[in-house]
VOGU-3710 file (C-alpha; in Angstrom, 3 decimals, decimal comma):
1> xxxxxxxxxx> -51,092/-30,966/41,391  -52,023/-32,408/38,085  -54,963/-30,707/36,641  -56,239/-28,013/34,468  -55,244/-25,249/36,902  -51,727/-25,977/36,523  -51,580/-25,709/32,833  -53,709/-22,754/32,757  -51,437/-20,809/35,185  -48,249/-21,730/33,349
11> xxxxxxxxxx> -49,376/-20,462/30,047  -51,221/-17,421/30,801  -51,290/-14,571/28,278  -49,828/-12,018/30,506  -46,697/-13,964/31,024  -46,373/-14,821/27,290  -46,695/-11,089/26,413  -44,239/-10,005/29,233  -41,675/-12,519/27,753  -42,140/-11,393/24,266
21> xxxxxxxxxx> -41,918/-7,742/25,557  -38,559/-8,418/27,385  -37,270/-10,194/24,194  -38,128/-7,265/21,989  -36,533/-4,938/24,449  -33,277/-6,810/24,538  -33,344/-7,176/20,646  -33,918/-3,330/20,258  -30,977/-2,838/22,427  -28,700/-5,439/20,732
31> xxxxxxxxxx> -29,560/-4,772/17,186  -28,131/-1,179/16,961  -24,931/-2,302/18,751  -24,347/-5,071/16,167  -25,068/-2,675/13,342  -22,387/-0,299/14,801  -19,755/-3,123/15,525  -20,250/-4,903/12,098  -18,059/-2,638/9,984  -15,370/-2,642/12,628
41> xxxxxxxxxx> -15,504/-6,498/12,643  -15,208/-6,771/8,878  -12,243/-4,238/8,837  -10,414/-6,371/11,526  -11,014/-9,387/9,243  -9,482/-7,476/6,487  -6,467/-6,144/8,536  -5,892/-9,602/9,634  -5,686/-10,944/6,109  -3,229/-7,998/5,196
51> xxxxxxxxxx> -0,943/-8,800/8,181  -0,970/-12,476/7,283  0,335/-11,577/3,755  3,047/-9,403/5,109  4,150/-12,263/7,415  4,277/-14,829/4,557  7,978/-15,447/3,325  8,406/-14,249/-0,145  9,195/-16,828/-3,033  12,065/-14,641/-4,216
61> xxxxxxxxxx> 15,588/-15,229/-3,115  16,706/-12,339/-0,901  20,512/-12,229/-1,708  22,246/-9,041/-1,014  23,365/-7,567/-4,405  26,794/-6,206/-4,697  27,354/-3,168/-6,770  30,788/-2,369/-8,051  31,759/1,335/-8,014  34,272/2,293/-10,335
71> xxxxxxxxxx> 36,099/5,577/-9,393  35,383/8,419/-11,908  38,298/9,420/-14,173  40,207/12,403/-12,827  39,614/15,118/-15,035  42,041/18,075/-15,049  40,558/21,481/-14,760  40,664/23,508/-18,012  42,777/26,604/-18,026  40,788/29,619/-18,889
81> xxxxxxxxxx> 42,454/32,433/-20,399  41,625/35,648/-18,972  40,053/38,182/-21,553  37,790/41,075/-21,419  35,149/39,390/-23,610  32,468/37,176/-22,017  32,865/33,467/-22,395  29,516/31,709/-23,288  30,724/28,110/-23,983  33,826/26,411/-22,879
//
């Protein structure tokens, strides 16, 4: 049970190389996925920060401003005398 055969069988070169091979296979699959998802994650962070800015209450007072509208003065139409000559300015 406790001997050199147990230690030698636990750390064989084929098992170590097999584990390294599996790790590299997983890394080769995960790294491209991470590189593709990285810009989306960074943009999502930026979008969240922009949305937080929109949700902040503004420091300015939001009172409704009233605008007084004054009626225009009534102008009476000018009477144009009929003549045969053209009128350029009135």
